[in-house]
N, C-alpha and C positions, 0 to 999 in steps of 0.2 A: 257303269255300276249304279244301281238304284240308290237314291238318297234315302237314308233312314233318319227320320226326324230326331234331333237331339233333345234330351230332356231340358238342357240348359236354355233352350229358346224362350220358354215361358219366363224364366228368371231374368233373362236379358231384357225382354220386352217390359216387364214390370219395373225393372230398375231404371229404365229411361224416364219414368215419371218422377224420379227423385234426384237423378244425377245427370248433368249434361254430357259427361264423358264416362265411358266404360272402358277399362283396360282389360281385355280378354287375354289371359295367359294360358299356358299349357305346354306340355312337352311336345317336341316335334312329332308331326304325323298323327296327332290325336284327332284331327279333323276340324281345326279352327277355321281355315280358309274355306273349306267346303260348307261349313255351317253358315258363314257370313255371306256366301254367294247363293245359298239355296234356301235359307229361312224365308218363309212367306212374308213375315212382317217387315223384312228388310228389302223387299223387291224394288221399292222406289228410292232407296238410298244409292248414293254414288259410291262405287267401290274402286279404290286404287291400291296398288301394291308397290312397295318400294323395291321389290324384286325387278321391276321394270327400270332399266338404266336411265331412260329419259325422264321418268317421273322422279327417280332418285336425284338426278341432277337438278331438276327444278326445285325439289324440296330443299336442297342445300343452297341454291343460288337465288330462288325467287319464291319463298314459302307462301307469301301472301297471294301471289298469283295462282298458286295451286288451289286455293280455296275461294276464288272469286265467285263461283256459283254458290248461291245461298241455299245449299241443300245439305241435309244430314249426310255425313260422310264416314265411310269406313276406310281406315288406313291400315293396311296389312303390312307385316314385317317392319313395323315402325321403329324397331330397335336399330335399324340401319341409319337412322337420322334423328338422334335424340334432340338436336337443336330445333326440330320442327315443333316440339311441344310448347316452346315459347309463343309461337304464332297461334297455336290452338288455344292457349291460355288467353291471349289477347282477344281472339274472336269470341270466346265464351263470355268474357267479362264485358266486352263492348256491345254485346247484343242482349245483355241482361239474362244470360244463360239460355237464350233461345236456340243457339247453334248446338247441334248434337253431333258427337263423334264417338265412334267405336275404334279403339286402337288395339291392334292385335300383333302378337309375336310369340316366339317360343319362350320357354321358361328361363329366359336369360336374365342374369342379375342386373345388367344395366337397364333393361326394360322395366324391371320392378322398381329400381331405385329412382330413376329419372322422373317418372310421373309423380311419385310421392313428394319430391322436392318442388317440381314445377307446377303441378296441378293439384296441390293440396287443397282440400275443401271442394274440389270440382269433380274429381274422378273417384270411381269405385272399382275395385278389383274383383273380377270373377275368374274362376279357374275351370277350364274344360278338361275333364279327364278322358281317358279312353272309354270305349263302350262298357257300360255295365252289362251283365248277362241279360237282364230283363230288357234293357234298352235295345240291344241288338235284335231281340225277338219282337220288337215293336210293341212292348207292353208298357203300361203306365208305371210311374215311379212308386205307386202305392203297392209295393210288395209286402210280404208278411212282416218284415222287420219294421218298415215304415208304419204299418198299422199298429204293431205292438208299441212302438215309440209314442204313437198318438193316443195310446190307452184304449184301443178298440178291442172288442171281444173277438178272439180267434177260435173258430170251430174246428173240430177234428175233420181232416180232409185227406184225400188220397190223390196223388199226381198220376195222370194217365199218360203223359208224354214220356217217351223213351229217350232221355237225354244222357249224354256221356260226359261225366265230370272230368275225366282224364284229358279228353280232347280239348275241352274248354280251358282247362288250366294251362295246358301246353301252348295253345294258340294265344291266350291272353286277350288284351283289350284294344290293341291298335287296329283300326279299321282295315287297313290294307292286308294285314296278316290274319286277323280273325275271320275275314270274309274270303280269304284265298280259296280257289277251287279245289286244291288238294294240299296234302301235308308237305310235299316236295317243294311246291311254290312258296308255301308259308315259311319253310325253313330257309329258302334262298332269300326271301324278303327280310327275314329276321336277321340273317347274317349281314346283309347290306345295311340294315337299320343300325345295328350296333356299331359297325365300323364307320359308317358315314355320319350318323346323326349324334349318337351318344358321345363318341370321341370328339366330334366337331363342337358340340355344345361346350365341352370343357376346354378344349384347346382354343376356342374363341376368347376365353376368359383369362387363361394363364398358360405360360409356356411350361410344358411338361418335359422335363429333362430326359426322363427314361420312360417312353410310352409303354414299353413292355411291362414295367413295374405297375403302371397305372391299370393296364388291362388285367394284370394278375390280382390287383386289389379288388377290381370289380368282380372278378371270378370268385375270389375268397368271400366277398360279401354275399354273392348269390348263393354260394354253397352253404353259407351260414344263415340263410333266410330263416327268420323266426327264432334264432338262437341269440341269447345275450352274447355280445362280442366285446372282447378286450382289445384295445388298439395295439398293445404290445404283441399279441398273438397275430393280428393282422399284419403288423410290421414284419414279423418273421416270415409270414406266408408269402408276402409280395416282394421282399427284399428292399423295402424302402425304410427310411428313417421314421421314427414315430412322429416327428414333427410334420413330415410330408404326408404321412398317412392321415393325420388329423386335418391337414389343409385340404387334401383331396376329398375326404369325407364331407367336409364343410361345403365344398363346391358341389358335390353330388346332392347334398341336401338343399342347397340354395337354388339349384336348378330343378329341384323337385323330381329328380330321377330316383332318389332314395329317401325313404322316410325312416326316422328313428322314433321308436316308441319308448317312453320312459316308464319306469316302474311306478305303480300306484300304491299308495300307503296312506292310511289314516294316522292321526296323531298317536304316537308311542308304538306303532306297529313296526315290527322288524321285517322289512321286505326289501327285495332287490330293487335298486334304482338304475343300474347300468342299462345302456341302450340295447334294444333289439332292432335290427335293421330289416326293412322290407323294400323291395323294388316297387316302383309305381305300376309295374305290369308283370304279371306272373309269367307271361311268355318270354319276356326279356330275362327274367330271373332264371328260368329253365335253360335258355340258350347259353347264358354266361356260366351256368353251373355245369355245362357239358351234357345236358339232357336234350338230345337231338331228335327224339321221336316220342310220341305219346306212350308207346309201349314201355319206355324206361320209367314211367311213373306208376307202374302197376303195383310195386311193392308199397304197402300202406305206410311204412315209416318214412318213405321218400315222398309219396304223394301227399301225406299229411301236412308237411311244411309248406309245400307250394299251394295246397288247398287253402291254408291260412292266408298266404299272400293274395290268392284269388278273392277270398272273402273280404279281406281288407280293401281291395279294389272296389267291391260293391259298397262297402261302408263309405269310402271316400267319394264315390259317385253320388250317393245319397247326401252326404255332408255338404257337397258343393252346391246343392240346391237350397240349403238352409240360410235364412237371413243371418242368424248367429251360428257360425260354424262350430260344431262340437269339438271337444278335445278328446283324444284317444290315448289310452294307456294300456299296459298289461299288468297283471298281478302275479307275483311269485313270492310267497313268504319264505323266510330263511330257515324256519324251524319245521317245515312240512314238505312232504313230497306232493305238491299241488301247484297248479298254474291255471289262470284264466287268461285266455289269449287277448281279449280286447275288452277294455272298460270304456264305455262311451258316455261322456258327461257334457251336459249343457245346462248351465244354471244349477238348479236344484234337482234336475232330472238325470237319471243314469240307468244304463242297461249294461249287463255283463254278457259277453259272447264267448263261448267255447267252441272250438272246431274239432270235429272227429272224422277221420277218414274211414268210417265204417258204415255199413248199410243198415245195421240194426242197433238199437240202444236198449239197455236194460235199466231198471231203476238204480242199480249200482253205479251206472255211468253218470248219474246225476249227483253223486256224493260230493265231489269237489265244488260243484256249483252251489249245492245246498249249504255247505259249510261256509262258503264265501258270503252268501246272502245273509246267513245267520249273524255274522259278525260285521256286516256292512249294511246296516239298515237304510243308508242313504241311496243304495242301489236298489231300485224297485223290482227288478225282474232279471231272470237269467234266460238266455237262449243258447241251446246246443244245436249247432249246425252240423248235419251229417249227410251222408250220401244216399240215404234211403228215400222213400217216396211218400211218407206220411207226416202231416203236421198234426201235433197233438200235445196236450199238457202232460209232460213227463213226470212232474212233481209239483208241489205247491210253488207257484210263481216261477216255474221253469217250463219252457216250451221246447219241444223238439221241432226243428224246422229243416226241411230238405234244402240242400245247397241251391237247387234250381229255382226256388221261389223266394229265397232270402231277399 
């Protein structure tokens, strides 16, 4: 399979100028190992993986011997031997931070905690997401949203490519699934991914007494994608106690398989604060929700929620490239029938994003966004993402942006 250059490569290379150690995390199968073995600027680095039993044995019994060669080193699957971090700390300190390391592994809690404790002040975390839609098409990160965020002028334009949002939503962002030659193979790979990797990530961390209840919780969260969820309702859906539901959701969040968005509100504003849950990957969300083919997403009210999840993936891919990672919220007032899907904030800058599963927009479709901007002057601009083919200003400070260029 052809290697598609990852956007994070530039951020990785730049970060090595300021930190001797980078910890590269990300969910299983998002392409961390492939990036570290294929990136051009890492071609002279030594690559070792603790998946190799011999190397793992040496890491545990002779860690200094593992790093005798004075070369910048990549250690993949480092979570298999957390004690190795003490030796890496020693080498960094005793060479005046001249030794460089990239440590990689899945979004495992132990991987994130151990470096924070052992490598404090020496390591920085970077997160590799699955493919963004633009990245998979080998386009630059400077999509329409990025340009709007940077305050650039956007001109009215028309897309000429014939792209299918339903297929992209259903396949999601995992390279092996998104690039599968046909939908049957994609479905087969997704089934194996959910059973082998998602369950394994959690079961590596905690003993799950009733795996079927945990699977049902994941399915309930996937079916409720983009809806405010109450843990009592989730408890009833999956047959687990509320305490266990809370514990399992915390694990899904800590492994970054699930994201929860909190409600946004300014002072004295009455708005919902409860969490809305989204999966890290729209394809995984569709599979867990029992959507086993793209055709099942044809109904707009179904496609709309998973399109939201897909657009959140694009936002997360962009956010992972930023030096200061933005915060993301949603907005839903208690006294109005209105909702803005994503509020993206960084410092004093903010943009609101609404997602619509329709091919055309009218001026009336901008009403909720215009009302939101009117009472939230701290948010400079609104973006309505839709499934049409034209980028244009839909109202004052409101842009209509096709899903494929977002």
